[in-house]
C-alpha positions in Angstrom: -11.7 -13.7 7.5 -15.3 -14.9 6.7 -17.6 -16.0 9.5 -17.7 -19.7 8.3 -13.9 -20.0 8.6 -13.7 -19.1 12.3 -12.7 -22.1 14.5 -14.5 -20.3 17.4 -17.5 -18.0 17.2 -15.3 -15.0 16.9 -17.3 -13.4 14.1 -18.6 -10.5 16.2 -15.2 -9.8 17.6 -13.8 -9.7 14.1 -16.5 -7.4 13.0 -15.9 -5.1 16.0 -12.2 -4.8 15.4 -12.6 -4.3 11.6 -15.4 -1.7 12.0 -13.4 0.3 14.5 -10.4 0.2 12.2 -12.1 0.9 8.9 -15.0 3.0 10.2 -17.0 2.2 7.0 -19.6 -0.5 6.6 -18.9 -1.0 2.9 -15.2 -1.5 3.4 -15.7 -3.9 6.3 -18.2 -6.0 4.2 -15.6 -6.2 1.4 -12.7 -6.9 3.7 -14.6 -9.7 5.5 -16.3 -11.1 2.3 -19.7 -10.4 3.8 -22.8 -8.4 2.7 -23.3 -4.9 4.0 -26.7 -6.0 5.6 -24.8 -8.7 7.5 -22.3 -6.2 8.8 -25.1 -3.8 9.8 -26.8 -6.7 11.7 -23.6 -7.5 13.5 -23.1 -3.9 14.5 -26.6 -3.9 16.0 -25.7 -7.0 18.1 -22.5 -5.4 19.2 -24.3 -2.3 20.3 -26.6 -4.5 22.4 -23.7 -6.5 23.9 -21.7 -3.4 24.9 -24.8 -1.2 25.5 -23.1 1.6 23.5 -23.4 3.0 20.0 -19.7 2.1 19.3 -19.8 4.0 15.9 -21.8 7.2 15.3 -22.3 9.4 12.3 -20.3 12.6 11.9 -21.4 14.0 8.6 -20.5 11.4 5.9 -18.1 9.7 8.2 -18.4 7.2 11.1 -16.5 7.9 14.3 -15.9 5.6 17.3 -17.4 6.5 20.7 -15.2 6.8 23.7 -16.3 3.3 24.8 -15.3 1.9 21.4 -11.8 3.4 21.7 -11.5 2.1 25.2 -12.1 -1.6 24.1 -10.4 -1.6 20.7 -6.9 -2.6 21.9 -8.3 -5.3 24.2 -10.5 -6.7 21.4 -7.7 -6.7 18.9 -5.3 -8.4 21.4 -7.9 -11.1 22.2 -8.5 -11.8 18.5 -4.8 -12.2 17.9 -4.4 -14.5 20.8 -7.3 -16.7 19.6 -5.8 -16.8 16.1 -2.4 -17.9 17.6 -4.1 -20.8 19.4 -5.2 -22.4 16.2 -2.2 -21.4 14.0 0.6 -22.5 16.4 2.1 -25.9 15.5 0.2 -26.1 12.2 2.4 -26.2 9.1 1.4 -23.6 6.5 0.2 -25.0 3.2 -0.3 -22.4 0.6 -2.5 -24.5 -1.7 -5.0 -25.0 1.1 -4.7 -21.7 2.9 -7.7 -19.4 3.1 -5.6 -16.6 4.7 -6.2 -12.9 4.1 -2.9 -11.3 3.3 -2.8 -7.5 3.9 -0.2 -5.4 2.1 0.3 -1.6 2.3 1.7 -0.2 -0.9 2.0 3.2 -2.6 0.1 3.3 -5.9 3.2 4.1 -8.0 4.5 0.6 -7.2 1.3 -1.4 -7.0 0.4 -0.9 -10.7 3.3 -2.9 -11.9 4.7 -4.9 -9.0 1.4 -6.2 -7.6 0.4 -7.6 -10.9 3.1 -10.2 -10.5 2.3 -10.8 -6.8 -1.4 -11.4 -7.7 -0.4 -13.9 -10.4 1.8 -15.8 -7.9 -0.9 -15.9 -5.2 -3.5 -17.1 -7.7 -1.2 -19.9 -8.8 0.1 -21.0 -5.4 -2.6 -20.0 -2.9 -5.9 -19.9 -5.0 -8.1 -19.9 -1.9 -6.2 -17.1 -0.1 -7.3 -13.5 -0.4 -5.3 -10.3 -0.9 -6.1 -6.9 0.5 -4.1 -3.9 -0.7 -4.3 -0.8 1.5 -3.2 2.5 0.0 -0.6 4.6 1.9 -1.4 8.2 2.5 -0.5 11.1 4.8 -3.3 10.3 7.2 -2.5 6.6 7.5 -0.2 5.4 10.3 1.4 2.3 8.7 3.7 1.6 11.6 0.6 1.3 13.9 -1.2 -0.8 11.3 1.8 -3.3 11.3 1.9 -3.4 15.1 -1.8 -4.0 15.4 -2.0 -6.6 12.6 -4.1 -4.4 10.4 -1.4 -4.9 7.8 1.1 -7.8 7.3 3.7 -6.0 5.1 4.3 -2.5 3.9 6.2 -1.7 0.8 7.8 1.7 0.2 10.9 3.6 -0.9 12.0 5.4 2.3 15.4 7.0 2.1 15.8 5.5 5.6 13.3 2.7 6.5 12.0 2.7 10.1 14.7 1.2 12.2 12.3 -0.4 14.7 10.8 -2.7 12.0 12.2 -5.6 10.2 13.1 -4.8 6.6 14.4 -6.4 3.4 15.3 -4.8 0.1 13.1 -5.5 -2.9 13.9 -3.3 -5.8 16.2 -0.5 -6.9 15.1 1.7 -9.8 16.5 4.9 -11.4 14.5 8.1 -11.7 13.4 9.5 -15.1 11.0 12.1 -16.5 7.7 11.3 -18.2 6.1 13.7 -20.6 3.9 14.0 -23.7 5.6 12.4 -26.7 5.3 15.7 -28.6 6.7 17.8 -25.8 9.6 19.9 -27.2 11.9 18.8 -24.4 11.1 15.2 -25.2 12.7 15.6 -28.6 15.6 18.0 -27.9 16.8 16.6 -24.6 16.5 18.1 -21.1 19.0 20.4 -19.4 19.1 21.0 -15.7 17.8 24.5 -16.1 15.0 23.4 -18.3 14.0 20.7 -15.9 13.8 23.2 -13.0 11.9 25.8 -15.0 9.4 23.4 -16.6 6.0 22.9 -15.0 5.8 19.7 -13.0 3.1 17.4 -11.7 3.9 16.6 -8.1 2.0 13.9 -6.0 1.3 14.3 -2.4 3.7 12.3 -0.2 2.2 9.0 1.0 3.3 9.6 4.6 3.2 12.8 6.7 6.7 12.0 8.0 8.0 10.9 4.6 10.0 13.1 2.3 10.6 11.3 -1.0 13.9 10.8 -2.8 13.2 13.5 -5.4 12.3 16.4 -3.0 14.9 15.3 -0.5 17.7 15.4 -3.1 16.5 18.7 -4.6 16.6 20.2 -1.1 20.1 19.0 -0.6 21.1 20.9 -3.9 19.2 24.0 -2.6 16.9 24.0 -5.6 13.2 23.4 -6.1 11.1 22.3 -9.1 8.3 24.3 -10.5 5.3 22.4 -9.1 2.2 23.5 -11.0 -0.2 20.5 -10.5 -0.6 18.7 -7.2 -2.3 15.3 -7.4 -3.4 12.9 -4.6 -2.3 9.7 -6.4 0.8 8.9 -8.4 -1.3 6.9 -10.9 -3.3 10.0 -11.7 -0.3 11.9 -13.0 0.4 10.0 -16.3 -3.2 10.6 -17.5 -2.7 14.4 -17.2 0.4 14.5 -19.3 -0.9 13.9 -22.9 -1.3 17.2 -24.7 0.3 19.2 -21.8 3.7 20.9 -21.2 3.9 19.1 -17.8 6.7 16.9 -16.6 6.4 14.0 -14.1 9.4 12.6 -12.3 9.1 9.0 -11.2 10.8 5.6 -11.2 11.6 4.0 -14.6 9.5 0.9 -14.2 6.4 3.1 -13.5 7.2 5.4 -16.4 7.8 2.5 -18.8 4.5 1.0 -17.8 2.5 4.1 -18.7 4.5 4.9 -21.8 3.5 1.5 -23.1 -0.2 2.5 -23.6 -0.3 6.3 -23.4 1.2 8.8 -25.9 4.1 9.5 -23.5 7.9 9.5 -23.7 10.4 8.5 -21.1 13.4 11.0 -20.9 16.5 10.7 -18.8 16.6 13.1 -15.9 19.3 15.8 -16.1 19.7 15.7 -12.3 21.6 12.8 -10.9 19.0 11.6 -8.4 19.9 8.7 -6.2 18.0 5.5 -7.1 14.6 4.7 -5.6 15.2 1.7 -3.2 12.0 -0.2 -2.4 11.8 -2.2 0.8 9.3 -4.5 2.4 9.0 -3.9 6.2 7.1 -5.9 8.8 6.6 -6.0 12.6 8.2 -8.5 15.0 4.7 -9.9 15.8 4.7 -11.6 12.4 8.4 -12.2 11.9 8.4 -16.0 12.6 4.9 -16.8 11.3 5.1 -19.4 8.5 2.3 -17.8 6.4 3.9 -14.4 6.7 7.4 -15.7 5.8 5.8 -17.3 2.7 4.2 -14.0 1.7 7.5 -12.1 2.1 9.1 -14.8 -0.1 6.5 -14.2 -2.8 7.2 -10.5 -2.7 11.0 -11.2 -3.0 10.4 -13.6 -5.8 8.4 -11.1 -7.9 10.9 -8.3 -7.2 13.7 -10.6 -8.4 11.9 -11.2 -11.7 11.4 -7.5 -12.2 15.0 -6.8 -11.6 16.0 -9.4 -14.2 13.4 -8.8 -16.9 11.9 -5.4 -16.1 8.5 -7.0 -16.2 6.1 -8.0 -13.4 4.9 -11.3 -15.0 5.2 -14.4 -12.9 
């Protein structure tokens, strides 16, 4: 939230919490809609207030001091309490809202799905802002939901975390994506050919998450021939043209990239269970009007994708 929108002078408190969460001045400036010099000036004031450096350089990274880690939970809790003071009893009006909605999302879903979400937000809540946070092995999304760093997380867990609220969004079958001139794209793909062929395999987006594909292959006691490992799902389609590689992914993702790259979508010879995408959220935001509205938007866009196969609003 920007400084001018705070009902109390909580600006420094917001900078403190955001800095200790993001640990990057540029990301904090973007997230708070401020300039980097303004965030640097706020950090100097915070260091004076707490008589501590709070964040120190460690190579190219910034790391919190022991004092910063000690005060983070208290500062975050105080900020949440202040926000509740001014939100409680106030009806949510999307058209006038200047809320910052924070969604955690794997990149293989965000490309297509979030296009529709963005369109809906711009139409119905034009003054609101949307922050999309990538999911990765080093990011604890359950803590982020509990701390209010994220409002909603979208993923395709075989078993979503039981301690969080959840609602299904999408179900999609699994296909193979490859160069349109790939021999296996023309002749069809057998199980043996699929397992022997060189594959692009993305890193899992959670250290505790084993995706539908690898989980199912393990249950069959087989493995695929992983030859190229990439950090992001959205990187894989761009590596396929002109190669003999195969990429296994959900159909809506494959169809999206086959629409503008020289690629072909081929049915997978292994009967993978479908990818089921859920939205999950913490009890802290379960009854909040703005958060219920956001979850309704996600459900609306997912419903349109199920009916039409397109993300458009």
